[in-house]
N, C-alpha and C positions, 0 to 999 in steps of 0.2 A: 177040376181045378179049385172050385169053391170049397170042396171037402178038405183039400190040403191047406187052404188058407185058414179054415176053421181050426184044424189041428195046430197050425203054427200059432194062432191067437191063443189057444188053450195053453200051449207050452210057455209062451211069454207071460201069460197071466200067472201061471204056477211059479215061474222064476221070480216075478215081482212079489208074490205073496211070501215066498221063502225069504227074500231079502228083508222084508219087514219083520219077519219072525226072528231073524238073527239078533243076538245081543248087541246093542249099540255101544259105542265107545263112551266111557264115562265122561261127563261134562268137565270142561276145564276147571270150573269152580270146585268140583269134588277133588281133583288132583291137588289143588293148591290150598285146600281148606285146612283149618286146624292150627293156625299160627298164633302165638302170643309172644311178643318181644317187649322187653323193657330196657331202656338205656339211660345212663346218667353221664356225668362229667362232660358237658358240652363245651365246645370251643367254636368261636366264630372265626372263619378263615378270611382274614383281611377285610376289605371294604372297597368302595368305589375306586377304580383304578387298577386294583389287583385283588381279586377274590380267589386266587390260586395259591400264592405264597409258598412256592416249592421249598424255599430255604428256611421256612418257619417264621420269618420276620413278618409281623402283622397278625399272627395267630394269637388270640386272646381267650382266656378262660372265662366262661360264664357260669351261672348256676342254673339248674333246671333238669327236667326229665323228658323222656319221649316214650310213648307207648304205641305199639302196633298190634292190631288184632285182625284176624281173618277167620270168620266162622264157617261152619259147614255148608251154609247156603251160598258161599262165595262172596259175601259182603263183609265189610269191616271198616276200620278207621285207622288213621295215623294222626296222632295228637301230640304236639310238643309244646312245652312251655319253658322259656328261658328268660333269665333276667340279667340285665347289665349290672356290673358291680363298679365300685369305685376304681378298682385297678384296671378293669377292662375299658372303662369309658363307654361312650355311646357307640351304637352301630352306625355304619355308613352305607346303606343300601343304594343310595343314588348320589349324584354329583352335588345335589343342592339341599339334602335333608339328612339330619341325624335322628336316631331313634334311641331313646332311653326308657327304662322301666321294664315291665313284664311283657314279653312278646309271646303270644300264643299262635301256633300254626296248626291248622286243621285241614284234613282231606278225607273224603269218603272213598273207600276202596270198593270197586265194583267191576263189572265186566269191561269197562273202558280203561282200567288201570294198567294194562299191558304187563301183567306180572310174569316173571320167569323165575324158575327154581334151578338151583344147582348148575350155574352157568359161569363161564369165563367172560369177563366184561372189560371194556376200555382198552387202552393201548392201541394195537393195530387190529383188534378184533373187528370183523365186519359189523357195522352198526354201533360200534362202541365210541367212546369219547377219547380222542387222543390227548386231550388236556390232562388226563389222569392215566397212571400206569396200569398195566394189566393186573387183574386180581380175580380171585374166585368168589362169586357171590352165592350165598345160600338162597337169597331172595332179592329181587330187584323189581322196580316198577316205575311208572310215570303217572302223573295226574294233575288235577287242578287244586290249588291251595288258597285258602283265605288266611290273612295275617291280621291279627288284632294287637293293639298296644294299649295296655291298661284297660282292656275291655272294649275299646273302640276299634271298629273296622278301619284298617289302614290300606290294605291291598286286597282286592277280590279277584280270584281266578288266576293267580300267578301259575305259570308252568313249573312243574317240579319233577326232578329225577331223584330217586333215592335208592340206596342199596344197603343190605345187610351182608357184609363181605369181609374177607381177610383184610386186616388193617394195613394201610399204606402210610399213615402218619406216625412218626416217631414221637417220643415223649417231649421233644422240644418243638413239635409242630411241623417239622420238616418232612419231606418225602425224599429219601436218599437210601443208597446202599453203599456201605463203607463211606468213602468220601465223595461219592458221586451223587450230586443233587439231580433230581429228575428234571427232564425237559422234554416237551413234545417233539423236539428235533432229534432226539436219540433214535438210532436205528433199532435198538432192542429196548422195548418198553416193558419187558418182563423182569422179574427178580427183585422188585421193590416191595412186594407184599410179604406179610408175616402170617403164615397159616396157623400160628399158635394163638393169635389174637383176632378178635372181631371188632369191627366198628360200624356204626350206623351213620351213613353219610346222607345229607339232605341238601340239595342244591335247588334253590328257587330263583326264577328269573321272569322278567316280562317278555313280551313278544317284540317290543320295540328295540331295534338295533342301535348300538352305541359303540363306535369303533374305539373310543377312548377308554373303554372298560374291558376287563378280563374276567370272565368271558364277555363277549361284546354285546351286552344288553344294558338297557337304561336302568333297570332295577335288578340287583343280584343280592341274594342272601345265602351264604354257604356255611352250613353247620356240620360239625362232626361230633358224634357221641362215642367216647372211647371205652366206656364201662358198659358192656352189653350182656344181658342175660336173656337167653332163649328159653322161655318158660314152657313153651309147647311148640311142636313142629310135626308135620306129617311123617308117617313112617317111611323110611327109605325104600322099603320093599314095594310101596305103592307104585303102580305103573299108570 
């Protein structure tokens, strides 16, 4: 009996050794590495009370740029700098404060950023945001963001969701198809995006709930960059 047990132990040990000799699956960071994106033509989407502005009212043009990089080691950064203008007026991220000047938004990209490539997002997609219509994203993620105004830290550690995706905003700032303006109450939340155009969307918010705001957070800053250049991206053949 002991002889059989020894044989069994030997077989199990051999199988364990073979398992560790097999090639391992490439790390997530390797699959997602090699991105470089630059975006211009920012717009701020509304302000406190309505940061969604489906009909386009309340969407104001700012000046500024956004850059996103993701290196081969799986780390990178998202850095945006936008400035209010005379025509845009101040930003209204809360019920009690206005922001004017140059606003810099920074975030470090790492293994906590929950990156996804080549996915359909929002609408009725599981885990998506029904506040926005269904669209296809080349890249999307989440993370913590710090916000500076004229070099001074204003907000630290805001939650942020962002996407590089088929555009959903029209030239007038609205989200619509033909004459139909988007609403989260629509049964069909598809068909509002334009696969011929890209936009980079950045939605920052606090954790504190505020039912008077849309989305319902006490601090919200919603930016869309409509002039997007993908300078570098991973090969589509990579698995």
